[in-house]
Every structure is written in structure tokens, then in C-alpha cells.
C-alpha positions as CSV (number, residue, x, y, z in Angstrom):
1,M,3.6,-3.7,23.1
2,R,0.5,-5.2,21.3
3,A,1.0,-8.2,18.9
4,I,-0.9,-10.8,17.4
5,E,0.1,-14.4,17.9
6,Y,-1.2,-18.0,17.8
7,R,-0.5,-20.5,20.5
8,R,-1.7,-23.7,18.4
9,H,-2.3,-24.2,14.7
10,G,-5.9,-24.1,13.8
11,G,-8.4,-21.6,12.3
12,Y,-8.4,-17.8,12.2
13,E,-9.9,-17.8,15.9
14,E,-6.6,-18.9,16.9
15,L,-5.0,-15.2,16.2
16,L,-4.9,-13.7,19.7
17,L,-4.3,-10.0,20.5
18,V,-1.7,-10.2,23.3
19,D,0.6,-7.8,25.3
20,R,4.4,-8.6,24.7
21,P,7.5,-7.0,26.1
22,A,9.4,-4.8,23.5
23,E,12.5,-6.2,22.0
24,P,15.7,-4.7,23.5
25,V,18.1,-3.5,21.0
26,T,21.2,-6.0,21.2
27,G,23.8,-7.3,18.9
28,G,23.8,-3.9,16.8
29,R,20.2,-4.2,15.7
30,A,17.9,-1.5,15.2
31,S,14.7,-1.0,16.9
32,V,11.8,-0.1,14.6
33,R,8.3,1.2,15.6
34,L,5.9,-0.5,13.0
35,S,3.1,1.5,11.2
36,Y,2.0,-1.3,8.6
37,A,2.4,-5.1,8.2
38,D,1.4,-7.3,5.4
39,V,-1.1,-10.1,5.3
40,S,-0.2,-12.9,3.2
41,P,-1.5,-16.3,2.2
42,A,1.6,-17.6,3.5
43,D,0.6,-16.4,7.0
44,N,-2.7,-18.6,6.7
45,T,-0.9,-21.6,5.6
46,L,1.5,-21.5,8.7
47,R,-1.2,-20.7,11.1
48,A,-3.3,-23.7,9.8
49,G,-0.6,-26.1,10.2
50,R,-0.3,-26.8,6.7
51,M,3.5,-26.4,6.0
52,D,6.5,-28.7,7.0
53,P,7.3,-28.2,10.6
54,S,10.9,-28.1,9.6
55,L,10.3,-24.7,7.7
56,H,9.0,-22.7,10.6
57,Q,9.1,-22.4,14.4
58,P,6.5,-23.9,16.3
59,P,3.8,-21.8,18.5
60,P,3.7,-19.5,20.1
61,H,4.4,-17.5,17.0
62,V,3.7,-14.0,15.8
63,P,2.8,-14.1,12.0
64,G,3.9,-11.5,9.1
65,G,6.6,-11.7,6.9
66,G,7.1,-8.0,5.9
67,A,6.0,-4.3,7.4
68,V,7.1,-0.6,7.2
69,G,8.1,1.5,10.1
70,E,10.4,4.1,11.3
71,I,13.8,3.5,13.3
72,T,13.7,4.7,16.7
73,D,17.2,3.2,17.9
74,P,19.5,2.5,14.9
75,G,22.1,0.4,17.0
76,A,25.2,-0.3,15.0
77,T,23.2,-0.5,11.7
78,G,24.4,2.8,10.4
79,L,20.8,4.3,9.7
80,A,19.5,7.4,11.3
81,E,17.0,7.5,13.7
82,G,13.7,8.4,12.2
83,T,14.6,6.7,8.8
84,R,11.3,5.2,7.4
85,V,12.2,1.5,6.2
86,V,10.6,-1.6,4.7
87,V,11.4,-4.7,7.1
88,G,11.6,-8.2,5.6
89,G,13.7,-11.2,5.2
90,G,15.9,-12.9,7.9
91,G,13.3,-15.6,8.4
92,L,10.6,-13.1,9.7
93,G,7.3,-14.6,10.1
94,W,8.9,-18.0,9.5
95,H,11.9,-19.0,11.5
96,T,11.5,-15.9,14.0
97,D,8.5,-14.1,15.3
98,G,7.2,-11.8,12.5
99,T,5.7,-8.4,11.9
100,W,2.3,-8.5,13.4
101,R,3.4,-6.0,16.3
102,E,4.0,-2.5,17.2
103,Q,7.7,-2.9,17.5
104,L,10.6,-5.2,16.5
105,T,14.3,-5.3,16.2
106,A,16.2,-6.2,12.7
107,D,19.7,-6.5,11.2
108,A,20.7,-3.7,8.9
109,N,20.3,-6.4,6.0
110,Q,16.5,-6.7,6.7
111,L,15.9,-3.1,6.4
112,I,15.7,-1.0,3.2
113,P,14.9,2.8,3.5
114,I,11.7,4.0,1.9
115,P,12.2,6.9,-0.9
116,D,10.7,10.4,0.0
117,G,7.3,10.7,-1.8
118,V,6.4,7.0,-1.0
119,S,4.0,6.5,1.9
120,D,4.2,3.9,4.2
121,E,1.0,2.1,3.2
122,A,2.0,2.0,-0.4
123,A,5.5,0.6,0.5
124,C,4.0,-1.9,2.5
125,A,1.6,-3.0,-0.3
126,L,4.3,-3.4,-2.9
127,F,5.9,-6.0,-0.8
128,A,2.6,-7.7,0.5
129,G,2.6,-11.5,-0.7
130,A,6.1,-10.8,-2.4
131,G,4.3,-10.8,-5.6
132,Y,6.3,-7.8,-7.1
133,S,9.5,-9.1,-5.8
134,T,9.0,-12.7,-7.0
135,A,7.9,-11.5,-10.4
136,Y,10.9,-9.2,-10.9
137,L,13.2,-12.1,-10.2
138,V,11.8,-14.9,-11.9
139,L,11.2,-12.5,-15.1
140,T,14.7,-11.5,-15.1
141,R,16.5,-14.5,-13.8
142,L,14.7,-17.6,-14.8
143,A,12.4,-16.5,-17.8
144,G,14.7,-14.7,-20.0
145,L,12.1,-12.2,-20.9
146,K,12.6,-10.2,-24.0
147,A,11.5,-6.8,-25.1
148,G,8.4,-7.5,-26.9
149,G,7.5,-10.8,-25.1
150,T,4.3,-11.9,-23.8
151,V,3.3,-12.9,-20.4
152,L,0.4,-14.7,-18.7
153,A,0.0,-14.2,-14.8
154,P,-3.3,-15.6,-13.6
155,G,-5.0,-14.0,-10.5
156,I,-5.0,-10.3,-11.2
157,G,-6.3,-9.6,-7.8
158,G,-3.4,-11.3,-6.0
159,S,-0.2,-10.1,-5.4
160,V,1.5,-12.5,-8.0
161,G,-0.9,-11.9,-10.6
162,M,-0.8,-8.2,-10.2
163,G,3.0,-7.8,-9.6
164,A,3.7,-9.9,-12.6
165,V,1.6,-8.0,-15.2
166,E,3.1,-4.8,-13.9
167,V,6.7,-5.8,-13.7
168,A,6.6,-7.5,-17.1
169,R,5.4,-4.3,-18.7
170,E,8.1,-2.3,-17.1
171,L,10.7,-4.8,-18.1
172,G,9.4,-4.5,-22.0
173,A,6.7,-6.9,-22.5
174,S,4.5,-6.2,-25.4
175,L,1.3,-7.8,-24.1
176,T,0.4,-8.8,-20.5
177,V,-2.5,-11.1,-19.5
178,S,-4.0,-12.2,-16.3
179,T,-7.6,-13.7,-14.9
180,A,-10.2,-13.0,-12.6
181,S,-12.6,-15.5,-11.0
182,R,-15.5,-13.1,-10.9
183,T,-16.8,-10.2,-13.2
184,D,-16.5,-7.6,-10.7
185,K,-12.9,-8.3,-10.1
186,A,-12.1,-8.4,-13.9
187,A,-14.0,-5.0,-14.1
188,A,-12.0,-3.5,-11.5
189,A,-8.8,-4.8,-12.9
190,R,-9.6,-3.1,-16.2
191,A,-10.7,0.2,-14.8
192,A,-7.2,0.2,-12.9
193,G,-5.3,-0.1,-16.6
194,H,-5.1,-3.9,-16.9
195,E,-6.5,-4.3,-20.3
196,Y,-6.4,-8.1,-21.0
197,V,-8.2,-9.7,-18.1
198,I,-9.9,-13.0,-18.7
199,D,-13.0,-13.1,-17.0
200,L,-13.2,-17.1,-15.9
201,S,-16.7,-16.9,-15.1
202,R,-17.6,-16.2,-18.8
203,E,-14.7,-17.8,-20.8
204,S,-11.9,-20.5,-20.2
205,L,-8.3,-19.4,-19.7
206,T,-7.1,-21.2,-22.8
207,D,-9.9,-19.8,-25.0
208,G,-9.0,-16.4,-23.5
209,V,-5.6,-16.7,-24.3
210,T,-6.2,-17.9,-27.9
211,R,-8.4,-15.0,-28.6
212,I,-6.0,-12.5,-27.1
213,T,-3.0,-13.7,-28.9
214,D,-4.5,-14.8,-32.2
215,G,-3.8,-18.5,-31.4
216,R,0.0,-18.0,-31.0
217,G,0.1,-18.4,-27.0
218,V,2.3,-16.5,-24.6
219,D,6.2,-16.6,-24.0
220,V,6.1,-16.8,-20.3
221,V,3.5,-17.9,-17.6
222,V,3.9,-17.0,-13.9
223,D,1.7,-18.8,-12.1
224,G,0.6,-18.2,-8.4
225,V,-2.5,-20.0,-8.6
226,A,-1.9,-23.5,-10.0
227,G,-4.6,-26.1,-9.0
228,P,-7.3,-26.2,-12.0
229,L,-5.4,-23.6,-13.9
230,L,-2.1,-25.5,-13.9
231,G,-2.8,-27.6,-17.1
232,P,-4.6,-24.4,-19.1
233,C,-1.5,-22.4,-18.2
234,I,0.7,-24.5,-19.9
235,A,-1.4,-25.2,-23.0
236,S,-1.5,-21.5,-23.3
237,L,2.0,-21.3,-24.0
238,A,3.5,-20.6,-27.4
239,H,6.3,-23.0,-28.6
240,G,9.5,-22.8,-26.7
241,G,7.7,-21.2,-23.8
242,V,8.6,-20.9,-20.2
243,Y,6.3,-22.1,-17.3
244,I,7.2,-20.8,-13.9
245,G,5.1,-22.0,-10.7
246,V,5.4,-19.6,-7.8
247,G,2.5,-20.4,-5.7
248,Y,-0.7,-22.5,-5.5
249,A,-3.5,-20.2,-4.2
250,G,-6.0,-22.4,-6.3
251,G,-4.7,-25.9,-5.0
252,T,-1.6,-27.9,-5.1
253,E,-2.8,-30.5,-7.5
254,G,-3.6,-30.1,-11.2
255,T,-3.9,-31.9,-14.6
256,V,-1.2,-31.4,-17.5
257,N,-1.7,-32.8,-20.8
258,I,1.9,-34.0,-21.4
259,T,1.8,-33.3,-25.2
260,D,1.6,-29.6,-24.0
261,L,5.2,-29.9,-22.5
262,I,6.7,-32.1,-25.4
263,W,5.4,-30.6,-28.4
264,K,5.8,-27.1,-27.5
265,N,9.2,-27.6,-26.1
266,V,8.2,-26.3,-22.7
267,T,10.9,-25.2,-20.0
268,A,9.2,-25.5,-16.7
269,Y,10.7,-24.3,-13.3
270,G,9.4,-24.1,-9.6
271,Y,10.5,-21.0,-7.8
272,T,11.4,-20.2,-4.1
273,F,13.3,-17.2,-2.6
274,T,15.9,-19.7,-1.4
275,M,17.1,-20.0,-5.1
276,T,18.0,-16.3,-5.2
277,P,21.3,-15.0,-3.3
278,P,20.2,-12.5,-0.4
279,D,22.0,-9.5,-1.9
280,V,20.3,-10.1,-5.4
281,A,16.8,-10.2,-3.8
282,R,17.6,-6.8,-1.9
283,A,18.7,-5.0,-5.0
284,A,15.5,-6.1,-6.8
285,R,13.4,-4.5,-3.8
286,V,15.5,-1.5,-4.0
287,T,14.6,-1.3,-7.8
288,L,10.9,-1.7,-7.0
289,L,10.8,0.8,-4.5
290,E,12.3,3.2,-7.1
291,W,9.8,2.1,-9.6
292,L,7.1,2.8,-7.0
293,R,8.2,6.4,-6.2
294,A,8.5,7.2,-10.0
295,G,4.8,6.0,-10.5
296,R,5.9,3.2,-12.7
297,I,3.9,0.7,-10.8
298,T,0.9,1.0,-8.5
299,P,0.1,-1.8,-6.0
300,A,-3.6,-1.9,-5.2
301,V,-4.8,-1.8,-1.4
302,A,-8.1,-3.8,-1.0
303,R,-8.4,-3.1,2.6
304,V,-6.5,-2.0,5.8
305,F,-7.6,-3.4,9.1
306,P,-6.3,-2.4,12.5
307,L,-4.2,-4.8,14.3
308,D,-6.9,-6.2,16.6
309,Q,-8.9,-7.4,13.7
310,A,-6.1,-9.5,12.3
311,A,-8.2,-12.7,12.3
312,E,-10.9,-10.7,9.9
313,A,-8.1,-9.6,7.7
314,Q,-6.7,-13.1,7.3
315,R,-10.3,-14.4,6.6
316,H,-11.1,-11.6,4.2
317,L,-7.6,-12.3,2.2
318,I,-8.2,-16.2,1.9
319,E,-11.9,-16.4,1.6
320,D,-13.0,-13.1,-0.2
321,R,-10.2,-12.9,-2.3
322,P,-10.2,-9.3,-2.8
323,F,-8.7,-7.2,-5.7
324,G,-5.4,-5.9,-4.1
325,R,-3.5,-6.3,-1.0
326,V,-4.7,-6.6,2.7
327,L,-2.7,-4.7,5.5
328,L,-2.7,-4.4,9.2
329,T,-2.3,-0.8,10.8
330,M,-0.7,-0.3,14.0
331,A,-2.5,3.0,14.6
332,R,-5.2,2.9,17.3
């Protein structure tokens, strides 16, 4: 089978198209023929060698934390041959080889059937970058978002920003705010139905939130950007607000005015999936797939690249910062 692997840490050019033997079905695992795989910032961080070595397997390594495909041999999973499934979890792309390949085997708890009426591409886009899953879990389990609450999730073009805005609306938020780094991305977001998007090339985050909320601020921030937006995000909270850091696409360091934490009585969290029991995370993914089937959420796809262009797909995601998800297709 064709696969993408890197044999040492480094730049995009380390991503190589190779031929690997198919994984045999052993231990009750199912064999899955993949159709799409997601491309996420985490893949880039791991390949570049910017992640603690204890958190991932060393090269040679196949990237990719998620994919969709069709079961060709169900093993002892109890799923039927031909079932379309989302594949994820179990350390894929971190502790084991990931999904940037044409076939893999997986345990039953790594497989979720895709509802009829949902395309493989849409299902893969839903979980690319884990933005929708992260948003659902932090808003329901950490933020205590109430009906009528207000949410800021910067970076509308990214998985967390887009996911949090859409999930918050479905959970009853009365106002959802995001940001875009460029005017064209802000326009694309508004055309897609995201009304309150602050164009950071024309207005600061804090000025935009002040304008949109009439000076009150927001109840919850779900921040996948951080860096220079960390301080403005916290400054944009209303009294008693909740800040949840889930990523750092904009950088790992930022400046915070301590009075924004103290006088606003802010609660701040850092979140990773290790905080969530596997059965709870799986239930969230099932719920999100049903919302997708019902048309309640619509993850945008920026581009789909063939597997042999994985290096360009990774570069496009990281450097061009498109509006929407980037996927790999196994179709030749």
C-alpha cells in the first residue's frame, strides 16, 4: 500500500511517499480501506520535532490522527464488512503510525459508523484538527455554557475557531464571535453565515469585542490561537468569564494583564483530550456526526490533496492558513 512517512524530523520535504505492506488483521482488529485522511497542525509539530519525544513514537513515522474509510475485514469488532467509519483515537499518529496511508487496522473503539447521508469528505472534515470535538467537550464539561451565553473563539478559518462557533450556537449561545487575520478570510466567513468575525487587519480583537458586545465582553473564550491574542482574549471576557486554552497556532507565549484575571474574577483552564474519559469523547463524536447528518453544522473544506502531495498539503495548511479544513484523498 502507499503511505506517507518521515524518517527524521525536519521540514516538509521529509514527508516521503513509500510502499508499505498492508497491516494484517490480528487480535480482533478490523481492516479499513481509507478514502480520506485529515491534515492537522499537530502533524506538523510532530514532524518538525517540536513535541516532547515522550509523547510520540520516533521516526520512521506515518502522520495523521484521523481518517474515514470502509471496513474490508471486520475481524471481531462486530461491525459489518462495507461499513463506512470514522477512524481515530488510540494514539493514531502519535504513539502508533497514523492515517496517511491507504489501509490500516483498528480496534472497535477507534471506529464510529458514518450515518447515511453524510459523505466521507464531510465526515473527515468534521474531525480534522479535532476542533469540533474539542469545542463540544470544553463547552459542555469545562465552560458551563448556559443558554443565552456568549462565546469568543478566535481564528474562524481554523478547526477550533470554526468548530467552537458552530458548536456554541447549537448549545444555545446567543452570540458567537471569531476573528480572521485577513479581509478575504473575514469575507469568506461572513458569506458562510458567521456574522460576527473581527477582521484583525482593520480592528483589534478587544475593540471588536467591545463593539459587538456593547462593552460587556463575552462569557467564554475557547482559544486555539494564543500567542499575541492571549492577552486580548482574556481582556475580552466579561466579569466571571471562563478562558479555555486548547491550542497555540499563533505562538506559545503571550502577555496577560494580571488585572484582567483578578478584577474580572476569571477562571482559566488548559485542555487536552487526556482530561476526557474515552467513552465521553466517543459519545461527543457520535453526537457531532448526527448534527452533521441533520445539517446543524457544516465544516468547510479548503482543499483536498492527493496522498502523494502530502508535503504541499501540510505547507498549505501551516503557511497559507486557509479558510477551512485540508484533507488528503487516497484516490489515484
